[in-house]
ZAMARGU-4260 file (C-alpha; in steps of 0.2 Angstrom, whole numbers, plus 5000, padded with zeros to 4 digits):
<rodrens>
0) 5000/4998/4999 | 5006/5019/4998 | 5002/5034/5004 | 4995/5048/4993 | 4998/5065/4992
5) 4986/5079/4980 | 5002/5092/4978 | 4998/5110/4974 | 5014/5116/4981 | 5004/5128/4995
10) 5010/5125/5011 | 4996/5113/5019 | 5003/5100/5003 | 5019/5107/5009 | 5012/5101/5029
15) 5004/5084/5020 | 5019/5078/5012 | 5030/5079/5027 | 5017/5071/5039 | 5017/5059/5025
20) 5036/5055/5026 | 5035/5052/5044 | 5022/5042/5045 | 5030/5031/5031 | 5044/5032/5039
25) 5038/5022/5053 | 5024/5011/5044 | 5039/5010/5030 | 5025/5013/5019 | 5031/5021/5000
30) 5023/5041/4996 | 5019/5048/4981 | 5012/5063/4979 | 5002/5068/4966 | 4997/5085/4954
35) 4984/5091/4941 | 4992/5109/4934 | 4978/5116/4922 | 4989/5126/4907 | 4980/5142/4913
40) 4985/5158/4921 | 4969/5157/4932 | 4974/5145/4940 | 4992/5146/4942 | 4990/5166/4951
45) 4976/5157/4961 | 4987/5146/4965 | 5004/5158/4969 | 5014/5149/4956 | 5014/5164/4946
50) 5013/5182/4949 | 4999/5194/4943 | 5012/5200/4926 | 5019/5185/4923 | 5019/5173/4911
55) 5015/5155/4915 | 5027/5143/4908 | 5021/5127/4913 | 5033/5116/4912 | 5044/5126/4924
60) 5028/5124/4934 | 5028/5107/4935 | 5048/5108/4938 | 5045/5120/4951 | 5030/5110/4961
65) 5043/5092/4958 | 5059/5102/4966 | 5047/5105/4984 | 5041/5089/4986 | 5060/5083/4981
70) 5066/5095/4996 | 5054/5086/5007 | 5051/5069/5005 | 5067/5063/4993 | 5061/5043/4991
75) 5046/5050/4986 | 5038/5048/4969 | 5032/5063/4959 | 5018/5060/4947 | 5008/5074/4939
80) 4993/5078/4921 | 4993/5091/4915 | 4978/5098/4907 | 4974/5110/4896 | 4957/5118/4906
85) 4953/5126/4919 | 4938/5113/4926 | 4928/5119/4940 | 4933/5110/4958 | 4921/5096/4956
90) 4930/5088/4939 | 4945/5095/4947 | 4945/5084/4962 | 4941/5070/4951 | 4957/5073/4940
95) 4965/5072/4958 | 4956/5056/4961 | 4958/5048/4949 | 4979/5049/4950 | 4978/5049/4968
100) 4968/5030/4965 | 4978/5023/4951 | 4992/5020/4967 | 4979/5009/4978 | 4982/5018/4994
105) 4979/5014/5010 | 4980/5034/5015 | 4979/5050/5006 | 4983/5066/5019 | 4979/5079/5011
110) 4982/5096/5017 | 4968/5108/5019 | 4961/5119/5031 | 4942/5119/5026 | 4939/5100/5024
115) 4927/5092/5038 | 4921/5107/5046 | 4899/5107/5048 | 4898/5124/5035 | 4908/5114/5020
120) 4913/5125/5008 | 4907/5119/4988 | 4923/5130/4979 | 4937/5115/4989 | 4944/5100/4981
125) 4948/5090/4997 | 4931/5090/5000 | 4927/5080/4984 | 4943/5068/4986 | 4940/5066/5004
130) 4925/5057/5000 | 4929/5043/4992 | 4928/5026/5007 | 4942/5017/4996 | 4955/5025/5009
135) 4956/5033/5025 | 4960/5052/5024 | 4974/5061/5034 | 4969/5081/5035 | 4984/5091/5043
140) 4976/5109/5044 | 4989/5115/5054 | 5010/5115/5046 | 5016/5109/5064 | 5007/5094/5072
145) 5000/5102/5085 | 5002/5091/5100 | 5019/5082/5094 | 5036/5083/5095 | 5045/5089/5081
150) 5054/5074/5073 | 5072/5076/5068 | 5074/5072/5051 | 5062/5088/5050 | 5065/5097/5060
155) 5068/5113/5049 | 5052/5112/5042 | 5043/5115/5059 | 5054/5130/5064 | 5047/5139/5047
160) 5031/5140/5055 | 5037/5141/5071 | 5044/5159/5061 | 5033/5175/5062 | 5027/5175/5040
</rodrens>
């Protein structure tokens, strides 16, 4: 079995990846980070991949995501899918879920500050991915685990979380 992390480069996606690595090391599980990269500037701007006036180079965005994954999880596999359109959240979630399911995950680690709340926003990709019952979902809502000590291998990652933004 595998731990899979939908990865968009956000702070909480990074935290989910680190958490997956920590649990994966303890449980001897393979880690796979998956990304869906629309080829539209609007999505890239929303995700903070490019600035307001920057051109969007999809290959460069994919490479940045790959480098982020590699720096946080050197042994993890990174897979992505480029799509031409900028689909609604539900269709984007379906693409991500399809990538997730290709790995027959035992647990999906989701970095999200709004999955699982009583009132769930309709624009959350995580809500759709978390709804599948074929795997467990570990939701990461904070960069640092609130009640655990730092694991030495990721001490630097957590130290960054403690510094003011």
